[in-house]
C-alpha positions in Angstrom: -58.0 84.2 -36.8 -56.9 87.7 -36.8 -53.3 88.0 -35.6 -51.2 88.7 -38.6 -47.5 87.7 -38.5 -45.0 90.5 -38.7 -42.7 88.8 -41.2 -43.5 86.9 -44.3 -41.2 85.6 -47.0 -43.6 85.8 -50.0 -46.3 88.3 -51.0 -49.0 87.2 -53.4 -51.7 89.6 -54.8 -54.5 87.7 -56.4 -57.1 90.5 -56.3 -59.3 90.4 -59.4 -58.8 86.7 -59.9 -61.6 84.2 -59.3 -61.6 80.6 -58.3 -59.6 78.5 -58.8 -56.8 80.9 -59.8 -56.0 82.2 -56.2 -55.5 78.7 -54.9 -53.5 77.6 -58.0 -51.2 80.7 -57.5 -50.6 80.1 -53.8 -50.0 76.4 -54.5 -47.2 77.4 -56.9 -45.6 79.8 -54.4 -45.9 77.3 -51.5 -44.2 74.6 -53.6 -41.2 76.9 -54.0 -41.1 78.1 -50.4 -39.0 76.4 -47.8 -40.5 74.8 -44.7 -41.4 77.4 -42.1 -41.7 80.3 -44.6 -44.9 82.4 -44.5 -46.8 83.5 -47.6 -49.2 86.4 -47.5 -52.0 86.3 -50.0 -54.5 89.0 -50.7 -57.7 88.0 -52.6 -60.9 89.6 -53.6 -62.6 86.3 -54.5 -65.7 85.8 -52.3 -65.0 82.1 -51.9 -61.4 82.4 -51.0 -61.9 82.1 -47.2 -63.5 78.7 -47.5 -61.1 77.7 -50.3 -58.0 78.7 -48.3 -59.2 76.7 -45.2 -59.8 73.6 -47.5 -56.4 74.1 -49.2 -54.5 74.3 -45.9 -56.4 71.3 -44.5 -55.7 69.2 -47.6 -52.0 70.2 -48.0 -51.1 70.2 -44.3 -49.9 73.8 -44.4 -50.8 76.1 -41.5 -53.4 78.9 -42.0 -51.9 81.3 -39.4 -54.2 84.2 -40.0 -57.3 85.1 -42.0 -58.8 88.6 -42.2 -61.6 90.1 -44.3 -62.1 93.8 -44.8 -64.3 95.5 -47.4 -64.4 92.6 -49.8 -60.6 91.9 -49.5 -59.3 88.9 -47.8 -55.7 88.5 -46.4 -54.2 85.2 -45.5 -51.0 84.2 -43.9 -50.0 80.6 -44.6 -46.9 78.8 -43.1 -45.4 76.0 -45.2 -45.0 72.9 -43.2 
């Protein structure tokens, strides 16, 4: 997945945090978001790509885009 949405309602920077903090932080933001809103999350945690896929699968939210570049991972998640 590498087509990033142009618009997102929430921006979350979790660089420097390790598991499980990035997932806990996006869970909090997603819980306050309205259906259809997109959250962008940037993470430096090595396990975050797999964690984000599992989080979206478990919660039913949509992982719209996932990109990794130089140890930084960017995710766009749409709340369902």
